[in-house]
C-alpha positions as CSV (number, residue, x, y, z in Angstrom):
1,M,52.5,-47.0,-38.3
2,S,50.1,-48.1,-41.0
3,R,46.8,-49.9,-40.4
4,L,48.4,-53.2,-41.3
5,A,50.4,-55.2,-38.8
6,A,53.1,-56.2,-41.3
7,V,53.8,-56.0,-45.0
8,G,51.5,-58.5,-46.8
9,D,49.4,-59.0,-43.7
10,R,45.8,-57.9,-44.4
11,R,44.5,-58.2,-40.9
12,P,43.8,-54.9,-39.0
13,M,46.1,-54.2,-36.1
14,S,43.1,-54.5,-33.7
15,T,43.4,-58.3,-33.9
16,T,46.4,-58.1,-31.5
17,T,44.0,-57.2,-28.7
18,S,41.8,-59.9,-27.1
19,P,38.3,-60.1,-28.7
20,R,37.1,-60.6,-25.1
21,T,38.4,-57.1,-24.3
22,R,36.6,-55.6,-27.3
23,R,33.4,-57.4,-26.5
24,A,33.4,-56.2,-22.9
25,L,34.2,-52.7,-24.1
26,A,31.4,-52.9,-26.7
27,A,28.9,-54.1,-24.0
28,G,30.0,-51.5,-21.4
29,S,30.1,-48.5,-23.7
30,G,26.9,-49.6,-25.3
31,F,25.2,-49.8,-21.9
32,V,26.4,-46.3,-21.1
33,A,25.3,-45.0,-24.5
34,L,21.8,-46.3,-24.1
35,N,21.5,-44.8,-20.6
36,A,22.8,-41.5,-21.8
37,F,20.3,-41.4,-24.7
38,A,17.5,-42.4,-22.4
39,G,18.6,-39.8,-19.8
40,G,18.9,-37.1,-22.4
41,V,15.4,-37.8,-23.8
42,A,14.0,-38.0,-20.3
43,L,15.5,-34.6,-19.4
44,A,14.4,-33.0,-22.6
45,T,10.8,-34.3,-22.3
46,G,10.4,-33.6,-18.6
47,V,10.1,-37.2,-17.6
48,I,13.1,-36.5,-15.2
49,D,12.5,-33.3,-13.2
50,L,15.6,-31.9,-11.7
51,G,13.7,-29.6,-9.5
52,P,13.8,-25.8,-9.5
53,V,17.1,-25.4,-7.7
54,V,19.1,-27.6,-10.0
55,T,17.2,-26.4,-13.1
56,D,18.1,-22.8,-12.2
57,R,21.8,-23.8,-12.2
58,L,21.7,-25.2,-15.7
59,P,23.0,-23.1,-18.6
60,S,20.0,-21.2,-19.9
61,H,18.0,-22.9,-17.1
62,S,17.1,-25.5,-19.7
63,P,16.7,-29.2,-19.1
64,V,16.2,-29.5,-22.9
65,L,19.7,-28.2,-23.6
66,A,21.0,-30.4,-20.8
67,G,19.4,-33.4,-22.3
68,L,20.8,-32.6,-25.8
69,A,24.2,-32.0,-24.3
70,L,24.1,-35.4,-22.5
71,V,23.2,-37.1,-25.8
72,L,25.9,-35.3,-27.8
73,V,28.8,-35.4,-25.2
74,V,28.2,-38.8,-23.7
75,G,25.7,-40.9,-25.7
76,A,27.1,-40.4,-29.2
77,P,30.8,-41.0,-28.4
78,M,29.9,-44.1,-26.3
79,A,27.7,-45.4,-29.1
80,V,30.5,-45.0,-31.6
81,A,33.0,-46.6,-29.2
82,A,30.6,-49.6,-28.8
83,R,30.1,-50.0,-32.5
84,R,33.8,-49.7,-33.3
85,A,34.8,-52.2,-30.5
86,A,32.1,-54.6,-31.6
87,T,33.3,-54.6,-35.2
88,G,37.1,-54.5,-34.5
89,H,37.4,-51.2,-36.3
90,P,41.1,-50.2,-36.6
91,R,40.5,-47.0,-34.5
92,W,38.3,-48.6,-31.8
93,A,40.9,-48.0,-29.0
94,G,41.3,-44.3,-29.7
95,T,37.6,-43.9,-29.9
96,A,37.2,-45.6,-26.5
97,V,39.8,-43.3,-25.0
98,F,37.9,-40.3,-26.3
99,A,34.5,-41.6,-25.2
100,G,35.8,-42.4,-21.7
101,A,37.4,-39.0,-21.3
102,C,34.1,-37.3,-22.4
103,L,32.2,-39.2,-19.8
104,V,34.7,-38.4,-17.0
105,A,34.7,-34.7,-18.1
106,W,30.8,-34.7,-18.2
107,I,30.7,-35.9,-14.6
108,A,33.3,-33.3,-13.5
109,V,31.5,-30.4,-15.2
110,Q,28.1,-31.7,-13.9
111,L,29.4,-31.5,-10.3
112,V,30.6,-28.0,-10.8
113,V,27.5,-26.7,-12.6
114,I,24.7,-28.3,-10.6
115,R,26.6,-28.6,-7.3
116,T,24.5,-31.7,-6.4
117,F,25.8,-35.2,-5.6
118,S,24.2,-38.4,-6.7
119,W,25.4,-42.0,-6.2
120,L,25.2,-42.3,-10.0
121,Q,28.0,-39.8,-10.6
122,P,30.9,-41.9,-9.1
123,V,29.4,-45.0,-10.9
124,M,29.4,-43.3,-14.2
125,A,32.8,-41.7,-13.6
126,A,34.2,-45.2,-12.9
127,A,32.5,-46.5,-16.1
128,G,34.2,-43.6,-18.0
129,V,37.6,-44.5,-16.5
130,A,37.1,-48.2,-17.4
131,V,36.3,-47.3,-21.0
132,L,39.2,-45.0,-21.2
133,L,41.6,-47.6,-19.7
134,A,40.3,-50.3,-22.1
135,G,41.1,-48.0,-25.0
136,L,44.6,-47.2,-23.6
137,R,45.2,-51.0,-23.3
138,G,44.2,-51.5,-26.9
139,I,46.5,-48.7,-28.0
140,R,49.4,-50.2,-26.0
141,K,48.8,-53.7,-27.5
142,R,49.2,-52.3,-31.0
């Protein structure tokens, strides 16, 4: 299906989804993106110290690489999802599905790699599922 809702209609298909849904998605994914960027920088600069046991479990034993990965795998997709949802970009919903899936996958891999549990992991996994479901809802409404 084309980006237009009907022949002669110049509105993007994203207008069929509630602006409130897109605003909530933009705020939520923006919040997650900011936290991922801050966490990535804090890991890379040593502001957050994971301790020797967890650091030894990281690939290459490098919190710098872990911080960079957090920014690239979680922060960037969430930032793009926030921007696209806020502007009503025609592909906002698909971007949200991708960003939510990236966050859920990040948490799953994190649990396997560092083998340590934090209260923040289920909270962020739930945020990832919420972003993913909002994107699926947007796709379904198209």
